[in-house]
N, C-alpha and C positions, 0 to 999 in steps of 0.2 A: 751409816747406821752405827749404833753402839756395838763395840766388839763383845760386850758381855751378854747381849741378847742373842740366844741361839735358836735355830729353827726348832719348832716344836711339833710340826705336822709330819705325819706318816712315820711314826716310831712305834715300836712294840717293846714294852708296853706304852700305852698312850701317856701323854704329858700329865704330870700330877698337878693338882691345884697349887702346890708350892712352886713348881716350875713356872706356871702361868703367872703367879703373883710376882715372882722374881723378875720375870721379863717385863711385866707392867711397871714395877718399881724402877727398873733400869731405864725404861722409856721415859717415865715422868721425870726422873733425875736429869736425863739428857735434855729433854724439852725445856725444863724449868731452869737448867743451869745450876741446880743446887742438889747436893747429896743429902743435906739435912735442912729442911725448911725452918724458917724462923717460927716462933710461936704464933705470930699473926697469920702465917701462911700454912700452918700444919694441917688445919682442917681441910682446906682446899686441896692440898697436896695428897693427903690420905684418901680423900674422896675420889680424886682423879685416879689414883692407883687402883682402888676398888672397882671403879667403873671400867677402866681399861682391862683389868683382869677378867671382869664379867663378860665383856664383849669379845675378848680374846678367846675365852672358853667356848662361847657360841660359835665363833669363827672356826675353831679347831673341830668342833662337833659337826659342823655343816660341810666342811671341805670333803671332797671325794677325789680319789685317785685310782688309777689302774696299776700303779707301780707297787711292787711288794714293799711292806713296811721295812724300815731300816732297823738294824740292831744297835742299841745304844752303846754297847761295849765295843763293837767293831768301829762305829763312828768316832768314839772317844779315842781309840787307839790310832786311828788315822790322824786325828787332830794333834795328838801328842807327837806323832812322827813328823807332821808338817812343822810343828813348833820347834822340834829338835833340829830339823834342817835349817829353819830360818835362823835360829840362835847360833848354829855352827858358823854361819856366814858372817856374823857380826864380830869384828875384832874386839878383844878385851881391852 
């Protein structure tokens, strides 16, 4: 899966519409193989992003879990620490 698509479920506060849209955009870019569609494909590309964002919001609203919600700042700090460890191991 695309590295830029992050989990959006079970966070406090809940995922914003901007986050859902960004994930949908990354998904469509990955599937289509294009970061910016041609003029001929722009309408289909934009429609796909909107439809995927819409259904993703429904999915997030309908999912249930017994796990406590994750804190965005804590998860971001963990991700930064993982990245720091990963990049330390790469020789310059």
